[in-house]
MMTF fields as JSON, N, C-alpha, C and O atoms, coordinates in Angstrom:
{
  "mmtfVersion": "1.0.0",
  "mmtfProducer": "UNKNOWN",
  "numBonds": 515,
  "numAtoms": 516,
  "numGroups": 129,
  "numChains": 1,
  "numModels": 1,
  "chainsPerModel": [1],
  "groupsPerChain": [129],
  "chainIdList": ["A"],
  "bondAtomList": [4, 2, 8, 6, 12, 10, 16, 14, 20, 18, 24, 22, 28, 26, 32, 30, 36, 34, 40, 38, 44, 42, 48, 46, 52, 50, 56, 54, 60, 58, 64, 62, 68, 66, 72, 70, 76, 74, 80, 78, 84, 82, 88, 86, 92, 90, 96, 94, 100, 98, 104, 102, 108, 106, 112, 110, 116, 114, 120, 118, 124, 122, 128, 126, 132, 130, 136, 134, 140, 138, 144, 142, 148, 146, 152, 150, 156, 154, 160, 158, 164, 162, 168, 166, 172, 170, 176, 174, 180, 178, 184, 182, 188, 186, 192, 190, 196, 194, 200, 198, 204, 202, 208, 206, 212, 210, 216, 214, 220, 218, 224, 222, 228, 226, 232, 230, 236, 234, 240, 238, 244, 242, 248, 246, 252, 250, 256, 254, 260, 258, 264, 262, 268, 266, 272, 270, 276, 274, 280, 278, 284, 282, 288, 286, 292, 290, 296, 294, 300, 298, 304, 302, 308, 306, 312, 310, 316, 314, 320, 318, 324, 322, 328, 326, 332, 330, 336, 334, 340, 338, 344, 342, 348, 346, 352, 350, 356, 354, 360, 358, 364, 362, 368, 366, 372, 370, 376, 374, 380, 378, 384, 382, 388, 386, 392, 390, 396, 394, 400, 398, 404, 402, 408, 406, 412, 410, 416, 414, 420, 418, 424, 422, 428, 426, 432, 430, 436, 434, 440, 438, 444, 442, 448, 446, 452, 450, 456, 454, 460, 458, 464, 462, 468, 466, 472, 470, 476, 474, 480, 478, 484, 482, 488, 486, 492, 490, 496, 494, 500, 498, 504, 502, 508, 506, 512, 510],
  "bondOrderList": [1, 1, 1, 1, 1, 1, 1, 1, 1, 1, 1, 1, 1, 1, 1, 1, 1, 1, 1, 1, 1, 1, 1, 1, 1, 1, 1, 1, 1, 1, 1, 1, 1, 1, 1, 1, 1, 1, 1, 1, 1, 1, 1, 1, 1, 1, 1, 1, 1, 1, 1, 1, 1, 1, 1, 1, 1, 1, 1, 1, 1, 1, 1, 1, 1, 1, 1, 1, 1, 1, 1, 1, 1, 1, 1, 1, 1, 1, 1, 1, 1, 1, 1, 1, 1, 1, 1, 1, 1, 1, 1, 1, 1, 1, 1, 1, 1, 1, 1, 1, 1, 1, 1, 1, 1, 1, 1, 1, 1, 1, 1, 1, 1, 1, 1, 1, 1, 1, 1, 1, 1, 1, 1, 1, 1, 1, 1, 1],
  "groupList": [{"groupName": "MET", "atomNameList": ["N", "CA", "C", "O"], "elementList": ["N", "C", "C", "O"], "formalChargeList": [0, 0, 0, 0], "bondAtomList": [1, 0, 2, 1, 3, 2], "bondOrderList": [1, 1, 2], "singleLetterCode": "M", "chemCompType": "L-PEPTIDE LINKING"}, {"groupName": "LEU", "atomNameList": ["N", "CA", "C", "O"], "elementList": ["N", "C", "C", "O"], "formalChargeList": [0, 0, 0, 0], "bondAtomList": [1, 0, 2, 1, 3, 2], "bondOrderList": [1, 1, 2], "singleLetterCode": "L", "chemCompType": "L-PEPTIDE LINKING"}, {"groupName": "ASP", "atomNameList": ["N", "CA", "C", "O"], "elementList": ["N", "C", "C", "O"], "formalChargeList": [0, 0, 0, 0], "bondAtomList": [1, 0, 2, 1, 3, 2], "bondOrderList": [1, 1, 2], "singleLetterCode": "D", "chemCompType": "L-PEPTIDE LINKING"}, {"groupName": "PHE", "atomNameList": ["N", "CA", "C", "O"], "elementList": ["N", "C", "C", "O"], "formalChargeList": [0, 0, 0, 0], "bondAtomList": [1, 0, 2, 1, 3, 2], "bondOrderList": [1, 1, 2], "singleLetterCode": "F", "chemCompType": "L-PEPTIDE LINKING"}, {"groupName": "ILE", "atomNameList": ["N", "CA", "C", "O"], "elementList": ["N", "C", "C", "O"], "formalChargeList": [0, 0, 0, 0], "bondAtomList": [1, 0, 2, 1, 3, 2], "bondOrderList": [1, 1, 2], "singleLetterCode": "I", "chemCompType": "L-PEPTIDE LINKING"}, {"groupName": "ARG", "atomNameList": ["N", "CA", "C", "O"], "elementList": ["N", "C", "C", "O"], "formalChargeList": [0, 0, 0, 0], "bondAtomList": [1, 0, 2, 1, 3, 2], "bondOrderList": [1, 1, 2], "singleLetterCode": "R", "chemCompType": "L-PEPTIDE LINKING"}, {"groupName": "SER", "atomNameList": ["N", "CA", "C", "O"], "elementList": ["N", "C", "C", "O"], "formalChargeList": [0, 0, 0, 0], "bondAtomList": [1, 0, 2, 1, 3, 2], "bondOrderList": [1, 1, 2], "singleLetterCode": "S", "chemCompType": "L-PEPTIDE LINKING"}, {"groupName": "ALA", "atomNameList": ["N", "CA", "C", "O"], "elementList": ["N", "C", "C", "O"], "formalChargeList": [0, 0, 0, 0], "bondAtomList": [1, 0, 2, 1, 3, 2], "bondOrderList": [1, 1, 2], "singleLetterCode": "A", "chemCompType": "L-PEPTIDE LINKING"}, {"groupName": "HIS", "atomNameList": ["N", "CA", "C", "O"], "elementList": ["N", "C", "C", "O"], "formalChargeList": [0, 0, 0, 0], "bondAtomList": [1, 0, 2, 1, 3, 2], "bondOrderList": [1, 1, 2], "singleLetterCode": "H", "chemCompType": "L-PEPTIDE LINKING"}, {"groupName": "GLY", "atomNameList": ["N", "CA", "C", "O"], "elementList": ["N", "C", "C", "O"], "formalChargeList": [0, 0, 0, 0], "bondAtomList": [1, 0, 2, 1, 3, 2], "bondOrderList": [1, 1, 2], "singleLetterCode": "G", "chemCompType": "PEPTIDE LINKING"}, {"groupName": "GLN", "atomNameList": ["N", "CA", "C", "O"], "elementList": ["N", "C", "C", "O"], "formalChargeList": [0, 0, 0, 0], "bondAtomList": [1, 0, 2, 1, 3, 2], "bondOrderList": [1, 1, 2], "singleLetterCode": "Q", "chemCompType": "L-PEPTIDE LINKING"}, {"groupName": "TYR", "atomNameList": ["N", "CA", "C", "O"], "elementList": ["N", "C", "C", "O"], "formalChargeList": [0, 0, 0, 0], "bondAtomList": [1, 0, 2, 1, 3, 2], "bondOrderList": [1, 1, 2], "singleLetterCode": "Y", "chemCompType": "L-PEPTIDE LINKING"}, {"groupName": "VAL", "atomNameList": ["N", "CA", "C", "O"], "elementList": ["N", "C", "C", "O"], "formalChargeList": [0, 0, 0, 0], "bondAtomList": [1, 0, 2, 1, 3, 2], "bondOrderList": [1, 1, 2], "singleLetterCode": "V", "chemCompType": "L-PEPTIDE LINKING"}, {"groupName": "THR", "atomNameList": ["N", "CA", "C", "O"], "elementList": ["N", "C", "C", "O"], "formalChargeList": [0, 0, 0, 0], "bondAtomList": [1, 0, 2, 1, 3, 2], "bondOrderList": [1, 1, 2], "singleLetterCode": "T", "chemCompType": "L-PEPTIDE LINKING"}, {"groupName": "LYS", "atomNameList": ["N", "CA", "C", "O"], "elementList": ["N", "C", "C", "O"], "formalChargeList": [0, 0, 0, 0], "bondAtomList": [1, 0, 2, 1, 3, 2], "bondOrderList": [1, 1, 2], "singleLetterCode": "K", "chemCompType": "L-PEPTIDE LINKING"}, {"groupName": "ASN", "atomNameList": ["N", "CA", "C", "O"], "elementList": ["N", "C", "C", "O"], "formalChargeList": [0, 0, 0, 0], "bondAtomList": [1, 0, 2, 1, 3, 2], "bondOrderList": [1, 1, 2], "singleLetterCode": "N", "chemCompType": "L-PEPTIDE LINKING"}, {"groupName": "TRP", "atomNameList": ["N", "CA", "C", "O"], "elementList": ["N", "C", "C", "O"], "formalChargeList": [0, 0, 0, 0], "bondAtomList": [1, 0, 2, 1, 3, 2], "bondOrderList": [1, 1, 2], "singleLetterCode": "W", "chemCompType": "L-PEPTIDE LINKING"}, {"groupName": "PRO", "atomNameList": ["N", "CA", "C", "O"], "elementList": ["N", "C", "C", "O"], "formalChargeList": [0, 0, 0, 0], "bondAtomList": [1, 0, 2, 1, 3, 2], "bondOrderList": [1, 1, 2], "singleLetterCode": "P", "chemCompType": "L-PEPTIDE LINKING"}, {"groupName": "GLU", "atomNameList": ["N", "CA", "C", "O"], "elementList": ["N", "C", "C", "O"], "formalChargeList": [0, 0, 0, 0], "bondAtomList": [1, 0, 2, 1, 3, 2], "bondOrderList": [1, 1, 2], "singleLetterCode": "E", "chemCompType": "L-PEPTIDE LINKING"}],
  "groupTypeList": [0, 1, 2, 3, 4, 5, 6, 5, 4, 7, 6, 3, 5, 8, 7, 3, 8, 9, 1, 10, 11, 12, 1, 5, 13, 10, 14, 15, 7, 16, 4, 8, 1, 12, 7, 13, 7, 7, 12, 4, 7, 1, 9, 1, 16, 1, 7, 1, 17, 7, 5, 2, 16, 17, 0, 1, 7, 1, 7, 4, 7, 0, 12, 16, 0, 7, 18, 12, 1, 15, 13, 6, 4, 18, 7, 12, 12, 2, 1, 7, 6, 17, 12, 8, 8, 17, 1, 7, 14, 12, 9, 14, 2, 12, 9, 7, 9, 7, 12, 1, 4, 7, 7, 9, 13, 7, 12, 12, 12, 9, 1, 1, 4, 0, 9, 17, 17, 1, 16, 7, 5, 4, 7, 17, 1, 3, 12, 9, 5],
  "groupIdList": [1, 2, 3, 4, 5, 6, 7, 8, 9, 10, 11, 12, 13, 14, 15, 16, 17, 18, 19, 20, 21, 22, 23, 24, 25, 26, 27, 28, 29, 30, 31, 32, 33, 34, 35, 36, 37, 38, 39, 40, 41, 42, 43, 44, 45, 46, 47, 48, 49, 50, 51, 52, 53, 54, 55, 56, 57, 58, 59, 60, 61, 62, 63, 64, 65, 66, 67, 68, 69, 70, 71, 72, 73, 74, 75, 76, 77, 78, 79, 80, 81, 82, 83, 84, 85, 86, 87, 88, 89, 90, 91, 92, 93, 94, 95, 96, 97, 98, 99, 100, 101, 102, 103, 104, 105, 106, 107, 108, 109, 110, 111, 112, 113, 114, 115, 116, 117, 118, 119, 120, 121, 122, 123, 124, 125, 126, 127, 128, 129],
  "secStructList": [7, 2, 2, 2, 2, 2, 2, 2, 2, 2, 2, 2, 2, 2, 2, 2, 2, 2, 2, 2, 2, 2, 2, 2, 2, 7, 2, 2, 2, 2, 2, 2, 2, 2, 2, 2, 2, 2, 2, 2, 2, 2, 2, 2, 2, 6, 6, 7, 7, 4, 4, 4, 2, 2, 2, 2, 2, 2, 2, 2, 2, 2, 2, 2, 2, 2, 2, 2, 2, 2, 2, 2, 2, 2, 2, 2, 2, 2, 2, 2, 7, 7, 1, 7, 7, 2, 2, 2, 2, 2, 2, 2, 2, 2, 2, 2, 2, 2, 2, 2, 2, 2, 2, 2, 2, 2, 2, 2, 2, 2, 2, 2, 2, 2, 2, 2, 2, 2, 2, 2, 2, 2, 2, 2, 2, 2, 1, 7, 7],
  "xCoordList": [129.845, 129.208, 129.554, 129.752, 129.623, 129.949, 131.365, 131.603, 132.301, 133.669, 133.704, 134.455, 132.899, 132.824, 132.345, 132.926, 131.304, 130.757, 131.788, 131.972, 132.457, 133.488, 134.63, 135.142, 135.023, 136.122, 135.704, 136.524, 134.437, 133.952, 133.923, 134.306, 133.478, 133.468, 134.892, 135.134, 135.831, 137.238, 137.756, 138.516, 137.359, 137.791, 137.309, 138.066, 136.056, 135.528, 136.258, 136.556, 136.545, 137.259, 138.64, 139.056, 139.356, 140.664, 140.532, 141.354, 139.516, 139.316, 139.054, 139.6, 138.228, 137.955, 139.195, 139.401, 140.029, 141.295, 142.193, 142.88, 142.181, 142.967, 142.491, 143.305, 141.187, 140.645, 140.973, 141.298, 140.888, 141.254, 142.721, 143.065, 143.579, 145.0, 145.2, 145.966, 144.518, 144.647, 144.225, 144.942, 143.081, 142.603, 143.503, 143.656, 144.087, 144.933, 146.308, 146.907, 146.813, 148.207, 148.387, 149.478, 147.364, 147.528, 146.802, 145.573, 147.566, 146.964, 146.074, 145.027, 146.494, 145.687, 144.35, 143.395, 144.26, 142.98, 141.952, 140.766, 142.402, 141.48, 141.018, 139.873, 141.9, 141.485, 140.433, 139.431, 140.658, 139.678, 138.355, 137.286, 138.42, 137.212, 136.408, 135.187, 137.093, 136.417, 135.834, 134.705, 136.607, 136.115, 134.91, 133.957, 134.943, 133.81, 132.564, 131.493, 132.702, 131.559, 131.051, 129.842, 131.969, 131.569, 130.822, 129.818, 131.302, 130.64, 129.234, 128.28, 129.116, 127.798, 126.854, 125.7, 127.347, 126.512, 126.109, 124.952, 127.053, 126.753, 125.759, 124.838, 125.942, 125.003, 123.593, 122.616, 123.493, 122.171, 121.575, 120.385, 122.398, 121.93, 121.453, 120.478, 122.155, 121.782, 120.626, 120.104, 120.232, 119.164, 119.473, 118.647, 120.68, 121.078, 120.129, 119.651, 119.859, 118.994, 119.687, 120.914, 118.893, 119.407, 120.414, 121.322, 120.272, 121.182, 122.618, 123.551, 122.809, 124.152, 124.909, 126.14, 124.196, 124.84, 125.759, 126.806, 125.416, 126.355, 127.723, 128.743, 127.758, 129.047, 129.838, 131.053, 129.154, 129.849, 130.364, 131.486, 129.542, 129.955, 131.172, 132.088, 131.186, 132.335, 133.591, 134.682, 133.444, 134.599, 135.153, 136.367, 134.266, 134.685, 135.369, 136.429, 134.774, 135.349, 136.711, 137.613, 136.87, 138.142, 139.254, 140.366, 138.95, 139.947, 140.307, 141.482, 139.283, 139.545, 140.328, 141.234, 139.98, 140.717, 142.173, 143.069, 142.418, 143.795, 144.554, 145.712, 143.927, 144.585, 144.895, 145.983, 143.953, 144.16, 145.258, 146.13, 145.218, 146.268, 147.636, 148.648, 147.67, 148.931, 149.492, 150.697, 148.641, 149.09, 149.645, 150.656, 148.981, 149.453, 150.819, 151.71, 150.991, 152.273, 153.366, 154.456, 153.067, 154.064, 154.479, 155.663, 153.513, 153.835, 154.713, 155.676, 154.382, 155.162, 156.566, 157.544, 156.662, 157.976, 158.816, 160.003, 158.218, 158.954, 159.427, 160.521, 158.615, 159.003, 160.159, 161.12, 160.053, 161.055, 162.357, 163.435, 162.247, 163.43, 163.431, 163.078, 163.824, 163.81, 164.804, 164.631, 165.829, 166.755, 166.323, 165.671, 166.706, 166.319, 166.968, 168.169, 166.161, 166.635, 165.917, 164.728, 166.601, 165.959, 164.706, 163.733, 164.722, 163.541, 162.392, 161.226, 162.708, 161.659, 160.963, 159.739, 161.743, 161.176, 160.274, 159.195, 160.72, 159.912, 158.573, 157.526, 158.598, 157.357, 156.4, 155.204, 156.927, 156.08, 155.574, 154.408, 156.442, 156.037, 154.981, 154.051, 155.121, 154.137, 152.782, 151.741, 152.8, 151.55, 150.899, 149.684, 151.703, 151.168, 150.627, 149.625, 151.3, 150.805, 149.442, 148.604, 149.222, 147.909, 146.821, 145.716, 147.137, 146.169, 145.895, 144.752, 146.943, 146.784, 145.889, 145.022, 146.093, 145.251, 143.796, 142.889, 143.579, 142.213, 141.556, 140.4, 142.283, 141.71, 141.42, 140.371, 142.34, 142.109, 140.911, 140.113, 140.785, 139.64, 138.341, 137.324, 138.382, 137.185, 136.779, 135.588, 137.75, 137.442, 136.745, 135.754, 137.269, 136.656, 135.226, 134.309, 135.038, 133.69, 132.77, 131.637, 133.264, 132.458, 132.072, 130.931, 133.02, 132.71, 131.716, 130.823, 131.868, 130.939, 129.518, 128.544, 129.409, 128.084, 127.496, 126.327, 128.302, 127.76, 127.968, 127.327, 128.865, 129.141, 127.916, 127.621, 127.19, 126.04, 124.957, 124.51, 124.515, 123.497, 124.036, 123.289, 125.32, 125.897, 125.943, 125.615, 126.35, 126.391, 124.985, 124.814, 123.999, 122.618, 122.18, 121.401, 122.673, 122.32, 123.057, 122.486, 124.355, 125.141, 125.253, 125.633, 124.935, 125.045, 124.262, 124.765, 123.04, 122.306, 123.043, 122.77, 123.95, 124.724, 125.722, 126.105, 126.149, 127.162, 126.596, 127.216, 125.429, 124.809, 123.599, 122.85, 123.417, 122.277, 120.963, 120.772, 120.066, 118.754, 117.831, 116.684],
  "yCoordList": [247.863, 247.668, 248.806, 248.592, 250.015, 251.168, 251.05, 251.415, 250.544, 250.339, 249.315, 249.473, 248.279, 247.265, 247.89, 247.645, 248.683, 249.33, 250.274, 250.296, 251.052, 251.973, 251.216, 251.65, 250.092, 249.329, 248.713, 248.599, 248.317, 247.775, 248.871, 248.642, 250.042, 251.175, 251.486, 251.726, 251.484, 251.727, 250.649, 250.952, 249.402, 248.31, 248.524, 248.328, 248.926, 249.208, 250.383, 250.359, 251.405, 252.57, 252.15, 252.582, 251.309, 250.82, 250.015, 250.156, 249.184, 248.374, 249.26, 249.016, 250.274, 251.182, 251.976, 252.253, 252.352, 253.02, 252.095, 252.536, 250.805, 249.834, 249.732, 249.687, 249.696, 249.638, 250.91, 250.855, 252.049, 253.315, 253.297, 253.772, 252.753, 252.663, 251.826, 252.204, 250.706, 249.843, 250.603, 250.587, 251.262, 251.99, 253.178, 253.527, 253.787, 254.956, 254.577, 255.361, 253.401, 253.078, 251.966, 251.819, 251.194, 250.028, 250.238, 250.282, 250.367, 250.575, 249.408, 249.605, 248.188, 247.023, 247.003, 246.405, 247.645, 247.698, 248.45, 248.123, 249.447, 250.185, 249.317, 249.423, 248.458, 247.506, 246.568, 246.283, 246.088, 245.213, 245.947, 245.354, 247.224, 248.011, 248.152, 247.992, 248.451, 248.572, 247.219, 247.146, 246.15, 244.81, 244.437, 243.841, 244.782, 244.506, 245.221, 244.621, 246.502, 247.28, 246.718, 246.651, 246.317, 245.766, 244.449, 244.219, 243.584, 242.294, 242.508, 241.859, 243.411, 243.681, 244.269, 243.855, 245.232, 245.84, 244.803, 244.763, 243.967, 242.94, 241.926, 241.508, 241.533, 240.597, 241.161, 240.446, 242.45, 243.093, 243.175, 242.921, 243.525, 243.628, 242.277, 242.194, 241.228, 239.879, 239.313, 238.24, 240.038, 239.586, 238.177, 237.267, 238.034, 236.73, 236.284, 237.109, 234.998, 234.506, 234.637, 234.693, 234.683, 234.863, 233.784, 234.044, 232.59, 231.494, 231.743, 231.15, 232.612, 232.873, 233.951, 233.961, 234.85, 235.98, 235.588, 236.214, 234.584, 234.229, 233.789, 234.13, 233.038, 232.603, 233.791, 233.866, 234.715, 235.917, 236.735, 237.239, 236.864, 237.635, 236.998, 237.704, 235.678, 234.993, 235.167, 235.359, 235.1, 235.281, 236.702, 236.897, 237.679, 239.074, 239.259, 239.881, 238.729, 238.855, 238.173, 238.677, 237.046, 236.328, 237.196, 237.244, 237.87, 238.736, 239.893, 240.21, 240.528, 241.665, 241.239, 241.947, 240.085, 239.598, 239.334, 239.669, 238.739, 238.476, 239.786, 239.892, 240.772, 242.063, 242.761, 243.309, 242.742, 243.383, 242.663, 243.308, 241.343, 240.585, 240.776, 240.85, 240.857, 241.103, 242.472, 242.612, 243.466, 244.802, 244.757, 245.393, 244.006, 243.857, 243.182, 243.627, 242.124, 241.419, 242.366, 242.404, 243.135, 244.062, 245.09, 245.402, 245.619, 246.623, 246.034, 246.665, 244.836, 244.201, 243.85, 244.022, 243.362, 243.045, 244.313, 244.3, 245.404, 246.667, 247.158, 247.708, 246.962, 247.355, 246.496, 247.008, 245.193, 244.262, 244.302, 244.064, 244.601, 244.568, 245.782, 245.668, 246.949, 248.159, 248.101, 248.807, 247.276, 247.097, 245.85, 244.954, 245.822, 244.682, 243.404, 243.363, 242.386, 241.087, 240.021, 240.172, 238.95, 237.915, 237.317, 237.023, 237.137, 236.571, 237.573, 237.178, 238.863, 239.881, 239.817, 239.929, 239.638, 239.512, 238.284, 238.341, 237.185, 235.957, 236.216, 235.856, 236.835, 237.121, 237.963, 237.677, 238.998, 239.869, 239.138, 239.273, 238.373, 237.652, 236.591, 236.402, 235.906, 234.889, 235.54, 235.017, 236.678, 237.409, 237.829, 237.71, 238.322, 238.713, 237.493, 237.58, 236.356, 235.122, 234.723, 234.215, 234.954, 234.656, 235.516, 235.039, 236.767, 237.654, 237.143, 237.132, 236.726, 236.202, 234.966, 234.84, 234.063, 232.861, 233.246, 232.723, 234.161, 234.586, 235.249, 234.962, 236.136, 236.838, 235.863, 235.944, 234.956, 233.973, 233.092, 232.804, 232.666, 231.851, 232.645, 232.112, 233.914, 234.762, 234.921, 234.943, 235.03, 235.129, 233.85, 233.909, 232.698, 231.423, 231.331, 230.954, 231.673, 231.649, 232.588, 232.231, 233.797, 234.762, 234.262, 234.431, 233.645, 233.115, 231.962, 231.862, 231.093, 229.965, 230.438, 229.867, 231.476, 231.964, 232.902, 232.776, 233.84, 234.872, 234.588, 235.206, 233.651, 233.354, 232.934, 233.552, 231.896, 231.457, 232.532, 232.738, 233.227, 234.241, 235.43, 236.055, 235.739, 236.817, 236.419, 237.216, 235.19, 234.714, 234.719, 235.08, 234.323, 234.329, 235.746, 235.923, 236.739, 238.137, 238.681, 239.422, 238.306, 238.924, 238.076, 238.596, 236.793, 235.918, 236.439, 236.37, 236.965, 237.473, 238.587, 238.81, 239.268, 240.318, 239.741, 240.409, 238.488, 237.854, 236.814, 236.478, 236.309, 235.258, 235.867, 236.638, 235.522, 236.047, 235.746, 234.682, 236.689, 236.528, 235.786, 235.545],
  "zCoordList": [82.013, 80.724, 79.766, 78.57, 80.314, 79.49, 78.923, 77.772, 79.722, 79.242, 78.108, 77.145, 78.224, 77.175, 75.872, 74.814, 75.941, 74.743, 74.136, 72.919, 74.978, 74.478, 73.802, 72.77, 74.381, 73.787, 72.451, 71.539, 72.33, 71.05, 69.994, 68.847, 70.374, 69.432, 68.985, 67.802, 69.923, 69.582, 68.64, 67.72, 68.85, 67.982, 66.554, 65.603, 66.404, 65.07, 64.434, 63.24, 65.222, 64.701, 64.187, 63.112, 64.951, 64.505, 63.21, 62.305, 63.123, 61.92, 60.7, 59.624, 60.867, 59.75, 59.363, 58.181, 60.338, 60.019, 59.205, 58.284, 59.553, 58.789, 57.351, 56.428, 57.154, 55.79, 55.022, 53.836, 55.689, 55.043, 54.624, 53.542, 55.474, 55.152, 53.887, 53.0, 53.811, 52.636, 51.385, 50.384, 51.426, 50.249, 49.905, 48.734, 50.911, 50.695, 50.137, 49.4, 50.473, 50.147, 49.121, 48.569, 48.853, 47.985, 46.658, 46.616, 45.582, 44.257, 43.848, 43.231, 44.195, 43.822, 44.543, 44.047, 45.705, 46.407, 45.567, 45.595, 44.826, 43.959, 42.803, 42.363, 42.309, 41.269, 41.841, 41.186, 43.058, 43.702, 43.925, 43.782, 44.272, 44.505, 43.216, 43.219, 42.117, 40.815, 40.406, 39.922, 40.602, 40.256, 41.108, 40.607, 42.388, 43.277, 42.782, 42.69, 42.463, 41.97, 40.643, 40.419, 39.764, 38.466, 38.628, 37.955, 39.514, 39.736, 40.302, 39.871, 41.258, 41.845, 40.794, 40.691, 40.018, 38.977, 37.93, 37.511, 37.508, 36.517, 37.07, 36.368, 38.319, 38.94, 39.01, 38.786, 39.322, 39.35, 37.946, 37.756, 36.97, 35.588, 35.063, 34.316, 35.464, 35.037, 35.868, 35.564, 36.914, 37.816, 38.34, 38.266, 38.866, 39.395, 40.503, 41.282, 40.573, 41.649, 43.009, 43.092, 44.049, 45.409, 45.789, 46.578, 45.25, 45.612, 45.139, 45.679, 44.137, 43.608, 44.379, 44.374, 45.037, 45.707, 46.863, 47.029, 47.669, 48.747, 48.233, 48.831, 47.138, 46.588, 46.053, 46.238, 45.395, 44.92, 46.097, 46.068, 47.127, 48.31, 48.976, 49.398, 49.072, 49.672, 48.821, 49.358, 47.507, 46.625, 46.751, 46.816, 46.784, 46.946, 48.294, 48.373, 49.343, 50.686, 50.765, 51.433, 50.1, 50.113, 49.504, 50.03, 48.409, 47.773, 48.694, 48.874, 49.279, 50.173, 51.409, 51.85, 51.966, 53.141, 52.786, 53.561, 51.625, 51.211, 51.017, 51.423, 50.41, 50.186, 51.507, 51.679, 52.427, 53.721, 54.505, 55.087, 54.523, 55.224, 54.575, 55.271, 53.244, 52.562, 52.932, 53.143, 53.01, 53.416, 54.833, 55.133, 55.698, 57.066, 57.102, 57.826, 56.339, 56.267, 55.79, 56.36, 54.735, 54.202, 55.247, 55.373, 55.999, 57.014, 58.116, 58.552, 58.559, 59.623, 59.128, 59.855, 57.901, 57.345, 57.221, 57.549, 56.752, 56.641, 58.007, 58.127, 59.021, 60.376, 60.89, 61.466, 60.674, 61.201, 60.401, 60.944, 59.12, 58.256, 57.344, 56.17, 57.862, 57.037, 55.874, 54.881, 55.987, 54.866, 54.089, 54.625, 52.821, 51.987, 52.521, 52.788, 52.665, 53.139, 52.323, 52.043, 51.934, 51.12, 51.767, 51.072, 53.081, 53.742, 53.8, 53.773, 53.879, 53.832, 52.479, 52.397, 51.421, 50.079, 49.985, 49.396, 50.566, 50.552, 51.229, 50.691, 52.406, 53.121, 52.297, 52.236, 51.664, 50.844, 49.597, 49.225, 48.963, 47.758, 48.055, 47.271, 49.177, 49.544, 49.83, 49.431, 50.52, 50.761, 49.461, 49.306, 48.518, 47.208, 46.469, 45.759, 46.644, 46.026, 46.551, 45.806, 47.841, 48.426, 47.784, 47.525, 47.535, 46.871, 45.454, 44.999, 44.775, 43.418, 43.399, 42.534, 44.341, 44.431, 44.682, 44.035, 45.624, 45.948, 44.744, 44.433, 44.064, 42.915, 41.772, 41.133, 41.521, 40.461, 40.752, 39.859, 41.987, 42.375, 42.242, 41.8, 42.624, 42.502, 41.041, 40.73, 40.147, 38.71, 38.238, 37.511, 38.656, 38.262, 38.802, 38.073, 40.074, 40.668, 39.899, 39.576, 39.606, 38.863, 37.485, 37.057, 36.786, 35.457, 35.522, 34.681, 36.514, 36.644, 36.956, 36.464, 37.769, 38.155, 37.111, 36.748, 36.628, 35.738, 34.258, 33.408, 33.949, 32.545, 31.745, 30.722, 32.181, 31.389, 31.205, 30.076, 32.271, 32.019, 31.206, 30.453, 31.358, 30.558, 29.093, 28.215, 28.834, 27.454, 26.842, 25.678, 27.618, 27.118, 26.732, 25.795, 27.445, 27.147, 25.935, 25.134, 25.799, 24.733, 23.47, 22.42, 23.542, 22.371, 21.178, 20.056, 21.369, 20.214, 19.452, 18.272, 20.101, 19.437, 18.444, 17.484, 18.677, 17.851, 16.907, 15.897, 17.231, 16.431, 15.732, 16.331, 14.486, 13.748, 14.415, 15.003, 14.318, 14.995, 14.123, 14.5]
}
């Protein structure tokens, strides 16, 4: 049982090292981090109902998962093909495309959930009272 617990702790340590690698090496991960913080802060400011938070959390997680998997793909491609190869480029571009799809979808989800209450808050600034 002790070996099982130690192996689980090691697994978590490896996972956290992977996340640290992504944050340390991927500039877009910092954009995702800022966007994540902004969405959470905006959701709190708008006092979103509890029913909206799971969808926002899933959208945020989808973007992070795509970014982490893309980083993994890039590392494996670089290992397998240290010289430039057309198929290596395809692999990297497709991974980046997955991140783009996830981020675009997250923006749409965010606008659908936060757009109406945000507009209700800021509309008085643009429309006469």
